[in-house]
Structure formats: C-alpha cells, structure tokens
N, CA, C and O atoms as a Maestro MAE file, in Angstrom:
{
 s_m_m2io_version
 :::
 2.0.0
}

f_m_ct {
 s_m_title
 :::
 protein
 m_atom[264] {
  # First column is atom index #
  i_m_mmod_type
  r_m_x_coord
  r_m_y_coord
  r_m_z_coord
  i_m_residue_number
  s_m_chain_name
  s_m_pdb_residue_name
  s_m_pdb_atom_name
  i_m_atomic_number
  :::
  1 25 -55.993 74.664 248.471 1 A "UNK " " N  " 7
  2 3 -54.733 76.393 248.433 1 A "UNK " " CA " 6
  3 2 -53.285 76.035 248.226 1 A "UNK " " C  " 6
  4 15 -53.004 75.904 249.418 1 A "UNK " " O  " 8
  5 25 -52.810 75.927 247.960 2 A "UNK " " N  " 7
  6 3 -50.743 75.822 248.192 2 A "UNK " " CA " 6
  7 2 -50.400 77.259 248.075 2 A "UNK " " C  " 6
  8 15 -50.624 78.054 247.162 2 A "UNK " " O  " 8
  9 25 -49.763 77.414 249.292 3 A "UNK " " N  " 7
  10 3 -49.005 78.669 247.968 3 A "UNK " " CA " 6
  11 2 -47.995 78.190 247.069 3 A "UNK " " C  " 6
  12 15 -47.581 77.056 246.826 3 A "UNK " " O  " 8
  13 25 -47.791 78.978 246.767 4 A "UNK " " N  " 7
  14 3 -46.904 79.264 244.718 4 A "UNK " " CA " 6
  15 2 -45.214 78.805 245.180 4 A "UNK " " C  " 6
  16 15 -44.921 79.202 246.307 4 A "UNK " " O  " 8
  17 25 -44.358 78.209 244.614 5 A "UNK " " N  " 7
  18 3 -42.536 78.685 244.671 5 A "UNK " " CA " 6
  19 2 -42.447 79.615 243.427 5 A "UNK " " C  " 6
  20 15 -42.930 79.256 242.354 5 A "UNK " " O  " 8
  21 25 -41.809 80.844 243.584 6 A "UNK " " N  " 7
  22 3 -41.379 81.307 242.743 6 A "UNK " " CA " 6
  23 2 -41.384 80.682 241.539 6 A "UNK " " C  " 6
  24 15 -42.092 81.169 240.658 6 A "UNK " " O  " 8
  25 25 -40.440 79.242 241.203 7 A "UNK " " N  " 7
  26 3 -40.285 79.160 240.191 7 A "UNK " " CA " 6
  27 2 -41.258 78.334 238.822 7 A "UNK " " C  " 6
  28 15 -40.863 77.765 237.804 7 A "UNK " " O  " 8
  29 25 -43.181 78.681 239.561 8 A "UNK " " N  " 7
  30 3 -44.385 77.906 239.374 8 A "UNK " " CA " 6
  31 2 -44.586 79.305 238.335 8 A "UNK " " C  " 6
  32 15 -45.598 79.707 237.762 8 A "UNK " " O  " 8
  33 25 -43.580 79.698 238.348 9 A "UNK " " N  " 7
  34 3 -44.395 82.064 237.633 9 A "UNK " " CA " 6
  35 2 -44.142 82.019 236.906 9 A "UNK " " C  " 6
  36 15 -44.771 82.667 236.069 9 A "UNK " " O  " 8
  37 25 -43.070 81.286 236.503 10 A "UNK " " N  " 7
  38 3 -42.655 80.549 235.155 10 A "UNK " " CA " 6
  39 2 -44.096 80.148 233.652 10 A "UNK " " C  " 6
  40 15 -44.034 80.484 232.470 10 A "UNK " " O  " 8
  41 25 -45.100 79.437 234.296 11 A "UNK " " N  " 7
  42 3 -46.255 78.876 233.758 11 A "UNK " " CA " 6
  43 2 -47.386 79.018 234.129 11 A "UNK " " C  " 6
  44 15 -48.404 78.345 233.965 11 A "UNK " " O  " 8
  45 25 -47.026 80.582 235.011 12 A "UNK " " N  " 7
  46 3 -47.984 81.082 233.746 12 A "UNK " " CA " 6
  47 2 -47.727 83.327 233.544 12 A "UNK " " C  " 6
  48 15 -48.575 84.216 233.465 12 A "UNK " " O  " 8
  49 25 -46.558 83.364 233.537 13 A "UNK " " N  " 7
  50 3 -46.084 84.674 233.138 13 A "UNK " " CA " 6
  51 2 -45.296 84.536 232.345 13 A "UNK " " C  " 6
  52 15 -44.593 83.689 232.897 13 A "UNK " " O  " 8
  53 25 -44.411 84.910 230.534 14 A "UNK " " N  " 7
  54 3 -43.418 84.838 230.267 14 A "UNK " " CA " 6
  55 2 -42.418 85.780 231.013 14 A "UNK " " C  " 6
  56 15 -41.201 85.711 230.843 14 A "UNK " " O  " 8
  57 25 -43.129 86.806 231.989 15 A "UNK " " N  " 7
  58 3 -42.477 88.189 231.590 15 A "UNK " " CA " 6
  59 2 -41.498 87.876 233.313 15 A "UNK " " C  " 6
  60 15 -40.666 88.606 233.852 15 A "UNK " " O  " 8
  61 25 -41.808 87.114 233.570 16 A "UNK " " N  " 7
  62 3 -41.303 86.824 235.408 16 A "UNK " " CA " 6
  63 2 -40.010 85.652 234.909 16 A "UNK " " C  " 6
  64 15 -40.157 84.443 234.734 16 A "UNK " " O  " 8
  65 25 -38.738 86.469 234.760 17 A "UNK " " N  " 7
  66 3 -37.813 85.981 233.338 17 A "UNK " " CA " 6
  67 2 -36.570 86.111 235.214 17 A "UNK " " C  " 6
  68 15 -36.533 85.231 236.074 17 A "UNK " " O  " 8
  69 25 -36.090 86.933 235.237 18 A "UNK " " N  " 7
  70 3 -35.752 86.390 236.310 18 A "UNK " " CA " 6
  71 2 -36.730 85.962 237.872 18 A "UNK " " C  " 6
  72 15 -37.871 85.638 238.202 18 A "UNK " " O  " 8
  73 25 -34.965 86.314 238.659 19 A "UNK " " N  " 7
  74 3 -35.198 85.383 239.905 19 A "UNK " " CA " 6
  75 2 -36.002 86.512 240.800 19 A "UNK " " C  " 6
  76 15 -36.919 86.271 241.585 19 A "UNK " " O  " 8
  77 25 -35.342 88.018 240.440 20 A "UNK " " N  " 7
  78 3 -36.523 88.548 241.440 20 A "UNK " " CA " 6
  79 2 -37.454 89.197 241.091 20 A "UNK " " C  " 6
  80 15 -38.151 89.931 241.792 20 A "UNK " " O  " 8
  81 25 -37.548 88.964 239.903 21 A "UNK " " N  " 7
  82 3 -39.553 88.896 239.678 21 A "UNK " " CA " 6
  83 2 -39.695 87.397 239.588 21 A "UNK " " C  " 6
  84 15 -40.914 87.487 239.444 21 A "UNK " " O  " 8
  85 25 -39.509 86.217 239.554 22 A "UNK " " N  " 7
  86 3 -39.758 85.534 239.383 22 A "UNK " " CA " 6
  87 2 -40.358 86.086 241.442 22 A "UNK " " C  " 6
  88 15 -41.281 86.850 241.726 22 A "UNK " " O  " 8
  89 25 -39.504 85.413 242.346 23 A "UNK " " N  " 7
  90 3 -40.121 86.064 244.158 23 A "UNK " " CA " 6
  91 2 -40.738 86.803 244.294 23 A "UNK " " C  " 6
  92 15 -41.749 86.464 244.908 23 A "UNK " " O  " 8
  93 25 -40.672 88.236 243.900 24 A "UNK " " N  " 7
  94 3 -41.708 89.226 243.250 24 A "UNK " " CA " 6
  95 2 -43.767 88.557 243.334 24 A "UNK " " C  " 6
  96 15 -44.699 88.933 244.045 24 A "UNK " " O  " 8
  97 25 -43.669 87.376 242.128 25 A "UNK " " N  " 7
  98 3 -44.698 86.884 241.171 25 A "UNK " " CA " 6
  99 2 -45.263 85.805 242.119 25 A "UNK " " C  " 6
  100 15 -46.407 85.354 242.164 25 A "UNK " " O  " 8
  101 25 -44.183 85.501 242.866 26 A "UNK " " N  " 7
  102 3 -45.041 85.070 243.757 26 A "UNK " " CA " 6
  103 2 -45.356 85.281 245.433 26 A "UNK " " C  " 6
  104 15 -46.122 84.500 245.997 26 A "UNK " " O  " 8
  105 25 -44.675 86.445 246.203 27 A "UNK " " N  " 7
  106 3 -45.172 86.381 246.789 27 A "UNK " " CA " 6
  107 2 -46.590 87.319 246.755 27 A "UNK " " C  " 6
  108 15 -47.511 87.168 247.557 27 A "UNK " " O  " 8
  109 25 -46.563 88.616 245.329 28 A "UNK " " N  " 7
  110 3 -48.173 88.967 245.497 28 A "UNK " " CA " 6
  111 2 -48.793 88.116 245.185 28 A "UNK " " C  " 6
  112 15 -49.309 87.841 246.269 28 A "UNK " " O  " 8
  113 25 -49.329 87.165 244.244 29 A "UNK " " N  " 7
  114 3 -49.442 86.083 243.878 29 A "UNK " " CA " 6
  115 2 -49.864 85.429 246.147 29 A "UNK " " C  " 6
  116 15 -51.071 85.558 246.351 29 A "UNK " " O  " 8
  117 25 -49.339 85.059 247.043 30 A "UNK " " N  " 7
  118 3 -49.343 84.215 247.657 30 A "UNK " " CA " 6
  119 2 -50.108 85.409 248.836 30 A "UNK " " C  " 6
  120 15 -50.757 84.848 249.719 30 A "UNK " " O  " 8
  121 25 -50.070 87.190 248.917 31 A "UNK " " N  " 7
  122 3 -50.611 87.477 249.201 31 A "UNK " " CA " 6
  123 2 -52.156 87.560 248.978 31 A "UNK " " C  " 6
  124 15 -53.136 87.543 249.722 31 A "UNK " " O  " 8
  125 25 -51.980 87.643 247.830 32 A "UNK " " N  " 7
  126 3 -53.529 87.565 247.034 32 A "UNK " " CA " 6
  127 2 -54.603 86.569 247.646 32 A "UNK " " C  " 6
  128 15 -55.692 86.769 248.183 32 A "UNK " " O  " 8
  129 25 -54.068 85.721 247.433 33 A "UNK " " N  " 7
  130 3 -54.745 84.838 247.925 33 A "UNK " " CA " 6
  131 2 -54.850 84.278 249.353 33 A "UNK " " C  " 6
  132 15 -55.867 83.741 249.792 33 A "UNK " " O  " 8
  133 25 -53.892 84.424 249.926 34 A "UNK " " N  " 7
  134 3 -53.909 84.183 251.293 34 A "UNK " " CA " 6
  135 2 -55.040 85.636 251.724 34 A "UNK " " C  " 6
  136 15 -55.623 85.478 252.797 34 A "UNK " " O  " 8
  137 25 -55.330 86.868 251.028 35 A "UNK " " N  " 7
  138 3 -56.792 87.400 251.129 35 A "UNK " " CA " 6
  139 2 -58.150 87.174 251.028 35 A "UNK " " C  " 6
  140 15 -59.035 87.359 251.862 35 A "UNK " " O  " 8
  141 25 -58.218 86.612 249.531 36 A "UNK " " N  " 7
  142 3 -58.753 86.771 248.806 36 A "UNK " " CA " 6
  143 2 -59.116 84.827 248.529 36 A "UNK " " C  " 6
  144 15 -60.160 84.618 247.911 36 A "UNK " " O  " 8
  145 25 -58.476 83.824 248.870 37 A "UNK " " N  " 7
  146 3 -58.991 82.822 248.325 37 A "UNK " " CA " 6
  147 2 -59.167 82.695 246.841 37 A "UNK " " C  " 6
  148 15 -59.365 81.636 246.245 37 A "UNK " " O  " 8
  149 25 -59.069 83.936 246.289 38 A "UNK " " N  " 7
  150 3 -59.385 83.085 244.462 38 A "UNK " " CA " 6
  151 2 -58.275 83.421 243.783 38 A "UNK " " C  " 6
  152 15 -57.811 84.520 243.479 38 A "UNK " " O  " 8
  153 25 -57.788 81.933 243.517 39 A "UNK " " N  " 7
  154 3 -56.837 82.041 242.624 39 A "UNK " " CA " 6
  155 2 -56.639 82.597 241.627 39 A "UNK " " C  " 6
  156 15 -55.654 83.303 241.410 39 A "UNK " " O  " 8
  157 25 -57.517 82.376 240.876 40 A "UNK " " N  " 7
  158 3 -57.661 82.910 239.520 40 A "UNK " " CA " 6
  159 2 -57.738 84.947 239.691 40 A "UNK " " C  " 6
  160 15 -57.760 85.785 238.790 40 A "UNK " " O  " 8
  161 25 -57.756 85.097 240.887 41 A "UNK " " N  " 7
  162 3 -57.461 86.692 240.583 41 A "UNK " " CA " 6
  163 2 -55.690 86.912 241.284 41 A "UNK " " C  " 6
  164 15 -54.834 87.773 241.080 41 A "UNK " " O  " 8
  165 25 -55.733 85.446 242.319 42 A "UNK " " N  " 7
  166 3 -53.828 85.476 242.672 42 A "UNK " " CA " 6
  167 2 -53.347 86.016 241.360 42 A "UNK " " C  " 6
  168 15 -53.008 87.197 241.299 42 A "UNK " " O  " 8
  169 25 -53.290 85.231 240.288 43 A "UNK " " N  " 7
  170 3 -52.567 85.453 239.253 43 A "UNK " " CA " 6
  171 2 -53.205 86.049 238.254 43 A "UNK " " C  " 6
  172 15 -52.593 86.139 237.190 43 A "UNK " " O  " 8
  173 25 -54.057 86.389 238.311 44 A "UNK " " N  " 7
  174 3 -54.241 87.910 237.321 44 A "UNK " " CA " 6
  175 2 -53.224 88.679 238.376 44 A "UNK " " C  " 6
  176 15 -52.228 89.059 237.761 44 A "UNK " " O  " 8
  177 25 -53.188 88.940 239.439 45 A "UNK " " N  " 7
  178 3 -52.836 90.756 239.848 45 A "UNK " " CA " 6
  179 2 -51.348 90.635 239.941 45 A "UNK " " C  " 6
  180 15 -50.563 91.518 239.596 45 A "UNK " " O  " 8
  181 25 -50.968 89.258 240.526 46 A "UNK " " N  " 7
  182 3 -49.390 88.534 240.177 46 A "UNK " " CA " 6
  183 2 -48.989 89.397 238.585 46 A "UNK " " C  " 6
  184 15 -48.357 90.433 238.378 46 A "UNK " " O  " 8
  185 25 -49.630 88.496 237.712 47 A "UNK " " N  " 7
  186 3 -49.241 88.885 236.682 47 A "UNK " " CA " 6
  187 2 -48.902 90.056 236.348 47 A "UNK " " C  " 6
  188 15 -47.705 90.279 236.166 47 A "UNK " " O  " 8
  189 25 -49.807 91.036 236.192 48 A "UNK " " N  " 7
  190 3 -50.163 92.557 236.522 48 A "UNK " " CA " 6
  191 2 -48.801 92.743 236.739 48 A "UNK " " C  " 6
  192 15 -48.060 92.592 235.768 48 A "UNK " " O  " 8
  193 25 -48.171 93.134 238.162 49 A "UNK " " N  " 7
  194 3 -46.917 93.433 238.246 49 A "UNK " " CA " 6
  195 2 -46.170 93.135 238.066 49 A "UNK " " C  " 6
  196 15 -45.164 93.518 238.663 49 A "UNK " " O  " 8
  197 25 -46.149 92.042 236.895 50 A "UNK " " N  " 7
  198 3 -44.296 91.466 236.390 50 A "UNK " " CA " 6
  199 2 -44.260 92.536 235.843 50 A "UNK " " C  " 6
  200 15 -43.590 93.563 235.955 50 A "UNK " " O  " 8
  201 25 -45.290 92.087 235.056 51 A "UNK " " N  " 7
  202 3 -45.648 92.904 234.010 51 A "UNK " " CA " 6
  203 2 -45.360 94.003 233.241 51 A "UNK " " C  " 6
  204 15 -44.926 94.060 232.091 51 A "UNK " " O  " 8
  205 25 -45.692 94.979 234.115 52 A "UNK " " N  " 7
  206 3 -45.416 96.274 234.876 52 A "UNK " " CA " 6
  207 2 -44.014 95.986 235.778 52 A "UNK " " C  " 6
  208 15 -43.804 95.695 234.600 52 A "UNK " " O  " 8
  209 25 -43.456 95.882 236.188 53 A "UNK " " N  " 7
  210 3 -42.539 96.002 236.099 53 A "UNK " " CA " 6
  211 2 -41.772 95.439 235.089 53 A "UNK " " C  " 6
  212 15 -42.268 95.963 234.092 53 A "UNK " " O  " 8
  213 25 -40.952 94.765 234.731 54 A "UNK " " N  " 7
  214 3 -40.990 94.321 233.299 54 A "UNK " " CA " 6
  215 2 -40.622 95.834 232.476 54 A "UNK " " C  " 6
  216 15 -39.623 96.247 231.889 54 A "UNK " " O  " 8
  217 25 -41.908 96.374 232.754 55 A "UNK " " N  " 7
  218 3 -42.212 97.648 231.151 55 A "UNK " " CA " 6
  219 2 -41.729 98.522 232.217 55 A "UNK " " C  " 6
  220 15 -41.361 99.557 231.660 55 A "UNK " " O  " 8
  221 25 -41.481 98.647 233.979 56 A "UNK " " N  " 7
  222 3 -40.393 99.575 234.273 56 A "UNK " " CA " 6
  223 2 -38.443 99.431 233.242 56 A "UNK " " C  " 6
  224 15 -37.781 99.939 232.337 56 A "UNK " " O  " 8
  225 25 -38.431 98.816 233.851 57 A "UNK " " N  " 7
  226 3 -36.678 97.768 233.415 57 A "UNK " " CA " 6
  227 2 -36.808 97.542 231.701 57 A "UNK " " C  " 6
  228 15 -35.864 97.378 230.929 57 A "UNK " " O  " 8
  229 25 -37.178 97.553 231.614 58 A "UNK " " N  " 7
  230 3 -36.575 97.935 228.898 58 A "UNK " " CA " 6
  231 2 -36.860 99.173 229.641 58 A "UNK " " C  " 6
  232 15 -35.803 99.613 229.190 58 A "UNK " " O  " 8
  233 25 -37.256 100.049 230.287 59 A "UNK " " N  " 7
  234 3 -36.708 101.762 229.298 59 A "UNK " " CA " 6
  235 2 -35.251 102.181 230.049 59 A "UNK " " C  " 6
  236 15 -34.518 101.767 230.948 59 A "UNK " " O  " 8
  237 25 -35.307 102.963 229.354 60 A "UNK " " N  " 7
  238 3 -33.834 103.732 229.421 60 A "UNK " " CA " 6
  239 2 -33.919 104.269 230.951 60 A "UNK " " C  " 6
  240 15 -34.776 104.592 231.774 60 A "UNK " " O  " 8
  241 25 -32.662 104.180 230.843 61 A "UNK " " N  " 7
  242 3 -32.501 105.271 232.581 61 A "UNK " " CA " 6
  243 2 -32.102 106.671 231.623 61 A "UNK " " C  " 6
  244 15 -31.407 106.734 230.609 61 A "UNK " " O  " 8
  245 25 -32.864 107.797 232.405 62 A "UNK " " N  " 7
  246 3 -33.240 109.317 232.532 62 A "UNK " " CA " 6
  247 2 -34.184 109.654 230.719 62 A "UNK " " C  " 6
  248 15 -34.103 110.707 230.086 62 A "UNK " " O  " 8
  249 25 -34.872 108.576 230.360 63 A "UNK " " N  " 7
  250 3 -35.728 108.784 229.699 63 A "UNK " " CA " 6
  251 2 -36.645 109.272 229.687 63 A "UNK " " C  " 6
  252 15 -36.988 109.203 230.867 63 A "UNK " " O  " 8
  253 25 -37.217 109.659 229.294 64 A "UNK " " N  " 7
  254 3 -38.794 110.568 229.936 64 A "UNK " " CA " 6
  255 2 -39.724 109.993 229.208 64 A "UNK " " C  " 6
  256 15 -39.554 109.930 227.991 64 A "UNK " " O  " 8
  257 25 -41.414 109.221 230.070 65 A "UNK " " N  " 7
  258 3 -41.697 108.803 229.025 65 A "UNK " " CA " 6
  259 2 -42.910 110.158 228.825 65 A "UNK " " C  " 6
  260 15 -42.960 111.234 229.421 65 A "UNK " " O  " 8
  261 25 -43.714 109.657 227.864 66 A "UNK " " N  " 7
  262 3 -44.438 110.137 227.096 66 A "UNK " " CA " 6
  263 2 -44.291 110.371 225.728 66 A "UNK " " C  " 6
  264 15 -45.201 110.903 225.092 66 A "UNK " " O  " 8
  :::
 }
 m_bond[263] {
  # First column is bond index #
  i_m_from
  i_m_to
  i_m_order
  :::
  1 1 2 1
  2 2 3 1
  3 3 4 2
  4 3 5 1
  5 5 6 1
  6 6 7 1
  7 7 8 2
  8 7 9 1
  9 9 10 1
  10 10 11 1
  11 11 12 2
  12 11 13 1
  13 13 14 1
  14 14 15 1
  15 15 16 2
  16 15 17 1
  17 17 18 1
  18 18 19 1
  19 19 20 2
  20 19 21 1
  21 21 22 1
  22 22 23 1
  23 23 24 2
  24 23 25 1
  25 25 26 1
  26 26 27 1
  27 27 28 2
  28 27 29 1
  29 29 30 1
  30 30 31 1
  31 31 32 2
  32 31 33 1
  33 33 34 1
  34 34 35 1
  35 35 36 2
  36 35 37 1
  37 37 38 1
  38 38 39 1
  39 39 40 2
  40 39 41 1
  41 41 42 1
  42 42 43 1
  43 43 44 2
  44 43 45 1
  45 45 46 1
  46 46 47 1
  47 47 48 2
  48 47 49 1
  49 49 50 1
  50 50 51 1
  51 51 52 2
  52 51 53 1
  53 53 54 1
  54 54 55 1
  55 55 56 2
  56 55 57 1
  57 57 58 1
  58 58 59 1
  59 59 60 2
  60 59 61 1
  61 61 62 1
  62 62 63 1
  63 63 64 2
  64 63 65 1
  65 65 66 1
  66 66 67 1
  67 67 68 2
  68 67 69 1
  69 69 70 1
  70 70 71 1
  71 71 72 2
  72 71 73 1
  73 73 74 1
  74 74 75 1
  75 75 76 2
  76 75 77 1
  77 77 78 1
  78 78 79 1
  79 79 80 2
  80 79 81 1
  81 81 82 1
  82 82 83 1
  83 83 84 2
  84 83 85 1
  85 85 86 1
  86 86 87 1
  87 87 88 2
  88 87 89 1
  89 89 90 1
  90 90 91 1
  91 91 92 2
  92 91 93 1
  93 93 94 1
  94 94 95 1
  95 95 96 2
  96 95 97 1
  97 97 98 1
  98 98 99 1
  99 99 100 2
  100 99 101 1
  101 101 102 1
  102 102 103 1
  103 103 104 2
  104 103 105 1
  105 105 106 1
  106 106 107 1
  107 107 108 2
  108 107 109 1
  109 109 110 1
  110 110 111 1
  111 111 112 2
  112 111 113 1
  113 113 114 1
  114 114 115 1
  115 115 116 2
  116 115 117 1
  117 117 118 1
  118 118 119 1
  119 119 120 2
  120 119 121 1
  121 121 122 1
  122 122 123 1
  123 123 124 2
  124 123 125 1
  125 125 126 1
  126 126 127 1
  127 127 128 2
  128 127 129 1
  129 129 130 1
  130 130 131 1
  131 131 132 2
  132 131 133 1
  133 133 134 1
  134 134 135 1
  135 135 136 2
  136 135 137 1
  137 137 138 1
  138 138 139 1
  139 139 140 2
  140 139 141 1
  141 141 142 1
  142 142 143 1
  143 143 144 2
  144 143 145 1
  145 145 146 1
  146 146 147 1
  147 147 148 2
  148 147 149 1
  149 149 150 1
  150 150 151 1
  151 151 152 2
  152 151 153 1
  153 153 154 1
  154 154 155 1
  155 155 156 2
  156 155 157 1
  157 157 158 1
  158 158 159 1
  159 159 160 2
  160 159 161 1
  161 161 162 1
  162 162 163 1
  163 163 164 2
  164 163 165 1
  165 165 166 1
  166 166 167 1
  167 167 168 2
  168 167 169 1
  169 169 170 1
  170 170 171 1
  171 171 172 2
  172 171 173 1
  173 173 174 1
  174 174 175 1
  175 175 176 2
  176 175 177 1
  177 177 178 1
  178 178 179 1
  179 179 180 2
  180 179 181 1
  181 181 182 1
  182 182 183 1
  183 183 184 2
  184 183 185 1
  185 185 186 1
  186 186 187 1
  187 187 188 2
  188 187 189 1
  189 189 190 1
  190 190 191 1
  191 191 192 2
  192 191 193 1
  193 193 194 1
  194 194 195 1
  195 195 196 2
  196 195 197 1
  197 197 198 1
  198 198 199 1
  199 199 200 2
  200 199 201 1
  201 201 202 1
  202 202 203 1
  203 203 204 2
  204 203 205 1
  205 205 206 1
  206 206 207 1
  207 207 208 2
  208 207 209 1
  209 209 210 1
  210 210 211 1
  211 211 212 2
  212 211 213 1
  213 213 214 1
  214 214 215 1
  215 215 216 2
  216 215 217 1
  217 217 218 1
  218 218 219 1
  219 219 220 2
  220 219 221 1
  221 221 222 1
  222 222 223 1
  223 223 224 2
  224 223 225 1
  225 225 226 1
  226 226 227 1
  227 227 228 2
  228 227 229 1
  229 229 230 1
  230 230 231 1
  231 231 232 2
  232 231 233 1
  233 233 234 1
  234 234 235 1
  235 235 236 2
  236 235 237 1
  237 237 238 1
  238 238 239 1
  239 239 240 2
  240 239 241 1
  241 241 242 1
  242 242 243 1
  243 243 244 2
  244 243 245 1
  245 245 246 1
  246 246 247 1
  247 247 248 2
  248 247 249 1
  249 249 250 1
  250 250 251 1
  251 251 252 2
  252 251 253 1
  253 253 254 1
  254 254 255 1
  255 255 256 2
  256 255 257 1
  257 257 258 1
  258 258 259 1
  259 259 260 2
  260 259 261 1
  261 261 262 1
  262 262 263 1
  263 263 264 2
  :::
 }
}
C-alpha cells in the first residue's frame, strides 16, 4: 500500500479538476487507507468528499438550497 499523490486523483474521479480538490482527494484517501488498510474504501470515500465539494462550489453564492 502506497500513499497517493494529488495527481493520481484524476485516475479515480473527474471531479478532482483543481489543484485544491486533488490535494484534498489524496489527503482523504491516504487518511482512510492508513486507518482501514482498504484501498477501495479509501478511493470511494475520497471520491465522495471531492464530489460533495464540487457540488458546493458549483452553487451560486447567496443562493438558497431547497
């Protein structure tokens, strides 16, 4: 098991398009991998975090949810 670099995030999700989201993806994936030892779980959770972030940043500022 090797830790992931931010650049590797692009192989796992299209949502990690910015440098910030790529660093976040690798940080989350590496953290989950260290805790669980499960690479699949680490990738799934990191993808979910980056996906959530992209949805939030895509929303217009001041727009209400609902």
